[in-house]
C-alpha atoms as an extended CHARMM CRD file, in Angstrom:
* protein
*
       140  EXT
         1         1  MET       CA            131.6040000000       98.3230000000       94.7620000000  PROA      1               0.0000000000
         2         2  THR       CA            131.3540000000       94.9930000000       96.4280000000  PROA      2               0.0000000000
         3         3  ASN       CA            132.1680000000       96.2280000000       99.9380000000  PROA      3               0.0000000000
         4         4  GLY       CA            134.8460000000       93.5940000000      100.2700000000  PROA      4               0.0000000000
         5         5  ALA       CA            136.1620000000       91.8650000000      103.3510000000  PROA      5               0.0000000000
         6         6  ALA       CA            139.1670000000       94.1710000000      103.4520000000  PROA      6               0.0000000000
         7         7  ALA       CA            136.7080000000       97.0300000000      103.9390000000  PROA      7               0.0000000000
         8         8  GLY       CA            134.6820000000       95.1310000000      106.5220000000  PROA      8               0.0000000000
         9         9  GLY       CA            132.2220000000       93.4280000000      104.1510000000  PROA      9               0.0000000000
        10        10  ASP       CA            131.4350000000       89.7420000000      103.6980000000  PROA      10              0.0000000000
        11        11  THR       CA            132.9250000000       89.2120000000      100.2440000000  PROA      11              0.0000000000
        12        12  PRO       CA            136.5160000000       89.8040000000       99.1610000000  PROA      12              0.0000000000
        13        13  ALA       CA            137.2160000000       93.2140000000       97.6540000000  PROA      13              0.0000000000
        14        14  GLY       CA            137.5890000000       93.1290000000       93.8700000000  PROA      14              0.0000000000
        15        15  VAL       CA            140.9030000000       94.3220000000       92.4440000000  PROA      15              0.0000000000
        16        16  LEU       CA            141.5530000000       95.2560000000       88.8180000000  PROA      16              0.0000000000
        17        17  ILE       CA            145.2550000000       94.8660000000       87.9730000000  PROA      17              0.0000000000
        18        18  CYS       CA            146.5580000000       97.2080000000       85.2550000000  PROA      18              0.0000000000
        19        19  ASP       CA            150.1240000000       96.6980000000       84.0310000000  PROA      19              0.0000000000
        20        20  ASP       CA            151.5410000000       96.1930000000       80.5480000000  PROA      20              0.0000000000
        21        21  ASN       CA            154.0300000000       93.5250000000       81.6730000000  PROA      21              0.0000000000
        22        22  ASP       CA            152.5230000000       90.0070000000       81.7120000000  PROA      22              0.0000000000
        23        23  ALA       CA            154.9740000000       88.7580000000       84.3480000000  PROA      23              0.0000000000
        24        24  ILE       CA            154.2060000000       91.7070000000       86.6530000000  PROA      24              0.0000000000
        25        25  ARG       CA            150.4460000000       91.1440000000       86.2490000000  PROA      25              0.0000000000
        26        26  ARG       CA            150.9140000000       87.4600000000       87.1670000000  PROA      26              0.0000000000
        27        27  LEU       CA            153.0140000000       88.4110000000       90.1910000000  PROA      27              0.0000000000
        28        28  LEU       CA            150.4750000000       90.9990000000       91.3300000000  PROA      28              0.0000000000
        29        29  THR       CA            147.6750000000       88.4680000000       90.8410000000  PROA      29              0.0000000000
        30        30  THR       CA            149.5180000000       86.0330000000       93.1020000000  PROA      30              0.0000000000
        31        31  ILE       CA            150.1120000000       88.7300000000       95.7200000000  PROA      31              0.0000000000
        32        32  VAL       CA            146.4830000000       89.8960000000       95.7090000000  PROA      32              0.0000000000
        33        33  ALA       CA            145.0820000000       86.3410000000       95.6810000000  PROA      33              0.0000000000
        34        34  GLY       CA            147.2040000000       85.5290000000       98.7350000000  PROA      34              0.0000000000
        35        35  ASP       CA            145.0550000000       87.8200000000      100.8720000000  PROA      35              0.0000000000
        36        36  PRO       CA            141.6720000000       86.3300000000      101.8150000000  PROA      36              0.0000000000
        37        37  GLY       CA            140.0750000000       89.7770000000      101.8310000000  PROA      37              0.0000000000
        38        38  LEU       CA            140.9830000000       90.4490000000       98.2030000000  PROA      38              0.0000000000
        39        39  ARG       CA            140.2770000000       88.8690000000       94.8140000000  PROA      39              0.0000000000
        40        40  VAL       CA            141.3770000000       89.7410000000       91.3060000000  PROA      40              0.0000000000
        41        41  VAL       CA            138.3580000000       90.5970000000       89.1570000000  PROA      41              0.0000000000
        42        42  GLY       CA            140.2260000000       91.5110000000       85.9890000000  PROA      42              0.0000000000
        43        43  GLU       CA            143.3910000000       92.6230000000       84.2510000000  PROA      43              0.0000000000
        44        44  ALA       CA            144.3520000000       95.2980000000       81.7450000000  PROA      44              0.0000000000
        45        45  ALA       CA            147.5450000000       95.7920000000       79.7380000000  PROA      45              0.0000000000
        46        46  ASP       CA            147.1600000000       99.5090000000       78.9620000000  PROA      46              0.0000000000
        47        47  GLY       CA            145.2340000000      102.5800000000       80.0350000000  PROA      47              0.0000000000
        48        48  ASN       CA            142.4930000000      102.1200000000       77.4320000000  PROA      48              0.0000000000
        49        49  GLU       CA            141.8450000000       98.5290000000       78.5930000000  PROA      49              0.0000000000
        50        50  ALA       CA            141.8960000000       99.7270000000       82.2050000000  PROA      50              0.0000000000
        51        51  ILE       CA            139.0580000000      102.1490000000       81.4950000000  PROA      51              0.0000000000
        52        52  VAL       CA            136.9770000000       99.5270000000       79.6450000000  PROA      52              0.0000000000
        53        53  GLU       CA            137.5150000000       96.9260000000       82.3790000000  PROA      53              0.0000000000
        54        54  ALA       CA            136.8080000000       99.3760000000       85.2140000000  PROA      54              0.0000000000
        55        55  LEU       CA            133.5350000000      100.3650000000       83.5820000000  PROA      55              0.0000000000
        56        56  ALA       CA            132.5110000000       96.7260000000       83.0550000000  PROA      56              0.0000000000
        57        57  LEU       CA            133.7580000000       95.1910000000       86.3040000000  PROA      57              0.0000000000
        58        58  HSD       CA            133.1360000000       97.8720000000       88.9630000000  PROA      58              0.0000000000
        59        59  PRO       CA            136.2340000000       96.9630000000       90.9880000000  PROA      59              0.0000000000
        60        60  ASP       CA            136.7090000000       98.1130000000       94.5600000000  PROA      60              0.0000000000
        61        61  VAL       CA            140.3750000000       98.8730000000       93.8560000000  PROA      61              0.0000000000
        62        62  ILE       CA            142.3120000000       99.5720000000       90.6810000000  PROA      62              0.0000000000
        63        63  LEU       CA            146.0100000000       98.7400000000       90.9500000000  PROA      63              0.0000000000
        64        64  LEU       CA            147.4360000000      100.9820000000       88.2190000000  PROA      64              0.0000000000
        65        65  ASP       CA            150.8600000000      101.1400000000       86.5960000000  PROA      65              0.0000000000
        66        66  LEU       CA            151.7980000000      104.5310000000       85.1590000000  PROA      66              0.0000000000
        67        67  ALA       CA            154.0480000000      103.4950000000       82.2540000000  PROA      67              0.0000000000
        68        68  MET       CA            151.8190000000      101.6100000000       79.8180000000  PROA      68              0.0000000000
        69        69  PRO       CA            151.3890000000      101.7700000000       76.0420000000  PROA      69              0.0000000000
        70        70  ARG       CA            148.5330000000      103.4150000000       74.1150000000  PROA      70              0.0000000000
        71        71  ARG       CA            147.3830000000      105.3920000000       77.1610000000  PROA      71              0.0000000000
        72        72  SER       CA            149.5430000000      105.6640000000       80.2410000000  PROA      72              0.0000000000
        73        73  GLY       CA            148.1670000000      105.1700000000       83.7090000000  PROA      73              0.0000000000
        74        74  LEU       CA            148.7340000000      108.8640000000       84.3430000000  PROA      74              0.0000000000
        75        75  GLU       CA            146.6290000000      109.7530000000       81.2880000000  PROA      75              0.0000000000
        76        76  ALA       CA            143.9670000000      107.1670000000       82.2110000000  PROA      76              0.0000000000
        77        77  LEU       CA            143.6590000000      108.1340000000       85.8740000000  PROA      77              0.0000000000
        78        78  PRO       CA            141.1770000000      111.0350000000       85.4610000000  PROA      78              0.0000000000
        79        79  GLU       CA            138.9780000000      108.9230000000       83.1600000000  PROA      79              0.0000000000
        80        80  LEU       CA            139.1280000000      106.0150000000       85.6270000000  PROA      80              0.0000000000
        81        81  ARG       CA            137.9090000000      108.3870000000       88.3610000000  PROA      81              0.0000000000
        82        82  ARG       CA            134.9980000000      109.3170000000       86.0710000000  PROA      82              0.0000000000
        83        83  VAL       CA            133.9490000000      105.8020000000       84.9810000000  PROA      83              0.0000000000
        84        84  ALA       CA            134.5930000000      104.1320000000       88.3570000000  PROA      84              0.0000000000
        85        85  PRO       CA            134.0640000000      106.8620000000       90.9680000000  PROA      85              0.0000000000
        86        86  GLU       CA            133.6100000000      104.3590000000       93.7980000000  PROA      86              0.0000000000
        87        87  ALA       CA            136.8740000000      102.5370000000       93.0660000000  PROA      87              0.0000000000
        88        88  ARG       CA            139.9850000000      103.3820000000       95.0070000000  PROA      88              0.0000000000
        89        89  ILE       CA            143.0680000000      103.7080000000       92.8120000000  PROA      89              0.0000000000
        90        90  VAL       CA            146.4560000000      102.5490000000       94.0570000000  PROA      90              0.0000000000
        91        91  VAL       CA            149.2500000000      103.5420000000       91.6970000000  PROA      91              0.0000000000
        92        92  LEU       CA            152.1150000000      101.0680000000       91.5120000000  PROA      92              0.0000000000
        93        93  SER       CA            154.9880000000      102.4010000000       89.4610000000  PROA      93              0.0000000000
        94        94  GLY       CA            158.7120000000      102.3250000000       88.8940000000  PROA      94              0.0000000000
        95        95  PHE       CA            158.8910000000      106.1220000000       88.9410000000  PROA      95              0.0000000000
        96        96  THR       CA            160.4820000000      107.1720000000       92.2290000000  PROA      96              0.0000000000
        97        97  SER       CA            159.9410000000      110.9350000000       92.1610000000  PROA      97              0.0000000000
        98        98  ALA       CA            158.0120000000      112.4610000000       95.0620000000  PROA      98              0.0000000000
        99        99  ASN       CA            156.5240000000      114.8170000000       92.4630000000  PROA      99              0.0000000000
       100       100  VAL       CA            154.9650000000      111.8630000000       90.6140000000  PROA      100             0.0000000000
       101       101  ALA       CA            153.4690000000      110.5420000000       93.8470000000  PROA      101             0.0000000000
       102       102  ALA       CA            152.0120000000      113.9650000000       94.6570000000  PROA      102             0.0000000000
       103       103  GLU       CA            150.6630000000      114.3220000000       91.1060000000  PROA      103             0.0000000000
       104       104  VAL       CA            148.8080000000      110.9920000000       91.1190000000  PROA      104             0.0000000000
       105       105  VAL       CA            147.2950000000      111.6970000000       94.5290000000  PROA      105             0.0000000000
       106       106  ALA       CA            146.2100000000      115.1430000000       93.2680000000  PROA      106             0.0000000000
       107       107  LEU       CA            144.5440000000      113.3810000000       90.3090000000  PROA      107             0.0000000000
       108       108  GLY       CA            142.5200000000      111.1850000000       92.6720000000  PROA      108             0.0000000000
       109       109  ALA       CA            144.6660000000      108.1660000000       93.4930000000  PROA      109             0.0000000000
       110       110  ALA       CA            144.3380000000      106.8770000000       97.0450000000  PROA      110             0.0000000000
       111       111  SER       CA            148.0470000000      106.1200000000       97.2890000000  PROA      111             0.0000000000
       112       112  TYR       CA            151.3050000000      105.4930000000       95.4670000000  PROA      112             0.0000000000
       113       113  VAL       CA            153.5540000000      102.4550000000       95.8820000000  PROA      113             0.0000000000
       114       114  GLU       CA            156.9010000000      101.9890000000       94.1600000000  PROA      114             0.0000000000
       115       115  LYS       CA            157.4120000000       98.8310000000       92.1270000000  PROA      115             0.0000000000
       116       116  GLY       CA            159.7480000000       96.5350000000       93.9670000000  PROA      116             0.0000000000
       117       117  ALA       CA            157.9670000000       97.1750000000       97.2550000000  PROA      117             0.0000000000
       118       118  ASP       CA            157.5270000000       94.2110000000       99.5460000000  PROA      118             0.0000000000
       119       119  PRO       CA            154.3440000000       92.2580000000       98.6740000000  PROA      119             0.0000000000
       120       120  ALA       CA            153.0170000000       93.0000000000      102.1660000000  PROA      120             0.0000000000
       121       121  ALA       CA            153.3660000000       96.7300000000      101.4380000000  PROA      121             0.0000000000
       122       122  ILE       CA            151.3330000000       96.3350000000       98.2480000000  PROA      122             0.0000000000
       123       123  VAL       CA            148.5580000000       94.4770000000      100.0930000000  PROA      123             0.0000000000
       124       124  ALA       CA            148.7110000000       97.0540000000      102.8940000000  PROA      124             0.0000000000
       125       125  ALA       CA            148.2810000000       99.9070000000      100.3790000000  PROA      125             0.0000000000
       126       126  ILE       CA            145.2390000000       98.1610000000       98.8920000000  PROA      126             0.0000000000
       127       127  THR       CA            143.6040000000       97.4440000000      102.2530000000  PROA      127             0.0000000000
       128       128  GLN       CA            144.3860000000      100.9440000000      103.5000000000  PROA      128             0.0000000000
       129       129  ALA       CA            142.7460000000      102.3950000000      100.3870000000  PROA      129             0.0000000000
       130       130  LEU       CA            139.6370000000      100.3560000000      101.1830000000  PROA      130             0.0000000000
       131       131  ALA       CA            139.4440000000      101.5310000000      104.7930000000  PROA      131             0.0000000000
       132       132  PRO       CA            136.8390000000      104.1580000000      105.5080000000  PROA      132             0.0000000000
       133       133  PRO       CA            138.2950000000      107.5790000000      106.2230000000  PROA      133             0.0000000000
       134       134  SER       CA            138.9780000000      108.0740000000      109.9000000000  PROA      134             0.0000000000
       135       135  LEU       CA            136.6880000000      110.4430000000      111.6610000000  PROA      135             0.0000000000
       136       136  THR       CA            138.7030000000      113.0470000000      113.4920000000  PROA      136             0.0000000000
       137       137  THR       CA            137.5500000000      116.1910000000      115.1470000000  PROA      137             0.0000000000
       138       138  PRO       CA            139.5380000000      119.3070000000      114.3160000000  PROA      138             0.0000000000
       139       139  ALA       CA            141.2000000000      120.9010000000      117.3270000000  PROA      139             0.0000000000
       140       140  SER       CA            139.5010000000      124.0700000000      118.5030000000  PROA      140             0.0000000000
């Protein structure tokens, strides 16, 4: 990982954008590039490409759509965790079920954002995923 600015480092955090829709990828690229702490390091149009790109690029964050051809984001998620264990995965999907959100988090995603969310919410989900876990002391 590059320890990007969003996580407190000197360089912008690298984001891999994975969505089968060209227009959505362009929109997400614009949203991510609008934050000085983030930069797009690559794109993928399906789950298989996402795995190849994650392995090659070592992104800090993988922005992952669930509904993609050849291998869905849901099917690719466990393999992405294996090939890019340091990367934080933010799932961005049109599925609105709370069960889907719980499933992707159980599979290792940092968070789940519905497509159509405000661009600021997408950036917030990415930067929150990059934040170190808070240190809390359990109550005794």
